[in-house]
N, C-alpha and C positions, 0 to 999 in steps of 0.2 A: 504494500500500500504506500509506503514512504517513497519508493522509486517512482510510482505513478505521480504522486504529488510533486516530487522534485522535477520530473520531466514536464509536467503541466506548468509549473512555475517558470521553467526555462522557455517554454513555448510562449507563454504570456510575456515574458521579458523581451523576447525577440519582437513580438508584435508591438509592444509599447515603444521599444527603441526605434522601430521604423516609423511609428506614428508621431514621434516627437523630433524626427530628423528632418530639418528644413530642406536638406539636399537629397533626400531619398528619391530614388527613381520612381516615377509616377506609377509604373506597373506594380512595383513592390509595395508602394504606398496603398494603392487600390486593393491589392490582395490582403494587406494588413487590415484595412477597413472591413473587408468581408469577414475575415477571421474574428475581428473585434466584435462585430455584430452577431456572428454565430455563437460566440461565447456568452453574449448577453450584455455587452457593453461594460461601462465602468462599474456598475453596481455588482455584477457577477464577478468581475475581476477583483474588486475590492474584497469580496467574500473569500474567493479562492486564495488570494494573497494575504488574507488576514490583516488588511489595512484598517487603521482608524479613520475617522471622518476627515482629519487634516490631510493625511496621505492621499486619500481618495480625491479630495478637492484639488490638491496640488497637481496630481496626474491629469485630472480632468481639464484643468486650465492649460497645462502644457499641450495636451492633445488639441484642444480648441484653438490655441494660438497658431499652430501649424496648419490646422484645417482651414482657418480663415485665409491663410496665404495661398494654399494649394487651390 
């Protein structure tokens, strides 16, 4: 079970890294958006990653900042 959680956290980290990268290739960015939505967005990611509300708000804002530019 721990291996699944660790792998899941790694996948989510890659998605988040892409979503906050201003220079990310648009195809990779769009794929990350699809994955993000499939997971359930920031609310589900926060549950999986065991974030508090401050961490969740920080990541949400980072994602929105890049999304506004893309």
